[in-house]
PATI-285024 format. One record per residue (C-alpha): x, y, z; residue number from 1. Coordinates in steps of 0.001 Angstrom, whole numbers, always signed. Layout:
<rs>
<r x="X" y="Y" z="Z" kolgu="NUM"/>
...
</rs>
This chain:
<rs>
<r x="+0" y="+0" z="+0" kolgu="1"/>
<r x="+1487" y="+3332" z="-991" kolgu="2"/>
<r x="+1393" y="+6492" z="+1078" kolgu="3"/>
<r x="+1989" y="+10156" z="+349" kolgu="4"/>
<r x="+4629" y="+12222" z="+2051" kolgu="5"/>
<r x="+5852" y="+15782" z="+1706" kolgu="6"/>
<r x="+9543" y="+16514" z="+1821" kolgu="7"/>
<r x="+10440" y="+20095" z="+2706" kolgu="8"/>
<r x="+13849" y="+20817" z="+1191" kolgu="9"/>
<r x="+16159" y="+23796" z="+1344" kolgu="10"/>
<r x="+18426" y="+23926" z="-1713" kolgu="11"/>
<r x="+21289" y="+26178" z="-2712" kolgu="12"/>
<r x="+20406" y="+28301" z="-5746" kolgu="13"/>
<r x="+22700" y="+26321" z="-8042" kolgu="14"/>
<r x="+22142" y="+25309" z="-11635" kolgu="15"/>
<r x="+20570" y="+21840" z="-11759" kolgu="16"/>
<r x="+19943" y="+21545" z="-8003" kolgu="17"/>
<r x="+16218" y="+20890" z="-8375" kolgu="18"/>
<r x="+16787" y="+18414" z="-11219" kolgu="19"/>
<r x="+19321" y="+16510" z="-9120" kolgu="20"/>
<r x="+16861" y="+16249" z="-6225" kolgu="21"/>
<r x="+14060" y="+15039" z="-8507" kolgu="22"/>
<r x="+16445" y="+12624" z="-10203" kolgu="23"/>
<r x="+17425" y="+11058" z="-6891" kolgu="24"/>
<r x="+13744" y="+10595" z="-5991" kolgu="25"/>
<r x="+12798" y="+8926" z="-9273" kolgu="26"/>
<r x="+15919" y="+6744" z="-9496" kolgu="27"/>
<r x="+15258" y="+5480" z="-5966" kolgu="28"/>
<r x="+11721" y="+4408" z="-6931" kolgu="29"/>
<r x="+9707" y="+7274" z="-5428" kolgu="30"/>
<r x="+7018" y="+8908" z="-7555" kolgu="31"/>
<r x="+6969" y="+12719" z="-7371" kolgu="32"/>
<r x="+3349" y="+13893" z="-7579" kolgu="33"/>
<r x="+3783" y="+17612" z="-6821" kolgu="34"/>
<r x="+6620" y="+20131" z="-6661" kolgu="35"/>
<r x="+6452" y="+23690" z="-5370" kolgu="36"/>
<r x="+9527" y="+25922" z="-5132" kolgu="37"/>
<r x="+10067" y="+29487" z="-3930" kolgu="38"/>
<r x="+13286" y="+31491" z="-3618" kolgu="39"/>
<r x="+13645" y="+32951" z="-149" kolgu="40"/>
<r x="+15043" y="+36398" z="+490" kolgu="41"/>
<r x="+17701" y="+37672" z="+1025" kolgu="42"/>
<r x="+19985" y="+34642" z="+622" kolgu="43"/>
<r x="+18181" y="+33243" z="-2436" kolgu="44"/>
<r x="+17939" y="+29682" z="-1098" kolgu="45"/>
<r x="+15136" y="+27629" z="-2575" kolgu="46"/>
<r x="+12349" y="+26374" z="-341" kolgu="47"/>
<r x="+11056" y="+23264" z="-2129" kolgu="48"/>
<r x="+8053" y="+21126" z="-1261" kolgu="49"/>
<r x="+8233" y="+17740" z="-2939" kolgu="50"/>
<r x="+5237" y="+15463" z="-2530" kolgu="51"/>
<r x="+5934" y="+11802" z="-3198" kolgu="52"/>
<r x="+3869" y="+8635" z="-3425" kolgu="53"/>
<r x="+5548" y="+5380" z="-2433" kolgu="54"/>
<r x="+5173" y="+2214" z="-416" kolgu="55"/>
<r x="+8776" y="+2682" z="+744" kolgu="56"/>
<r x="+9880" y="+4703" z="+3753" kolgu="57"/>
<r x="+10498" y="+8378" z="+2920" kolgu="58"/>
<r x="+13318" y="+8485" z="+5477" kolgu="59"/>
<r x="+15564" y="+6540" z="+3119" kolgu="60"/>
<r x="+14967" y="+9137" z="+400" kolgu="61"/>
<r x="+15619" y="+11963" z="+2873" kolgu="62"/>
<r x="+19015" y="+10464" z="+3736" kolgu="63"/>
<r x="+19907" y="+10212" z="+37" kolgu="64"/>
<r x="+18853" y="+13816" z="-617" kolgu="65"/>
<r x="+20913" y="+15049" z="+2342" kolgu="66"/>
<r x="+24013" y="+13680" z="+599" kolgu="67"/>
<r x="+23561" y="+16119" z="-2296" kolgu="68"/>
<r x="+25901" y="+19099" z="-2059" kolgu="69"/>
<r x="+23102" y="+21524" z="-2998" kolgu="70"/>
<r x="+20678" y="+20168" z="-376" kolgu="71"/>
<r x="+20991" y="+22048" z="+2922" kolgu="72"/>
<r x="+18140" y="+20357" z="+4806" kolgu="73"/>
<r x="+15302" y="+17844" z="+4432" kolgu="74"/>
<r x="+12210" y="+17391" z="+6596" kolgu="75"/>
<r x="+9652" y="+14603" z="+6051" kolgu="76"/>
<r x="+5976" y="+15309" z="+6765" kolgu="77"/>
<r x="+3182" y="+12739" z="+6269" kolgu="78"/>
<r x="+357" y="+13968" z="+4044" kolgu="79"/>
<r x="-3098" y="+13611" z="+5518" kolgu="80"/>
<r x="-5802" y="+12236" z="+3209" kolgu="81"/>
</rs>
């Protein structure tokens, strides 16, 4: 049975950072269903909300995303139906 989770990411404003994060999610077998990104002021970091659908634990994906140089933080939040 699959569940939905939201991952709140903070990314450096670097070329390809969002694509790398999405690539990690899809290559690890997680299905992105929604992405929302906003640049924060004044440092320009990206606040990204990535909603995924998977039967696997989102914590494993969070650990993989934290290894990316451009990823400054990851927080996992369960989505309520």
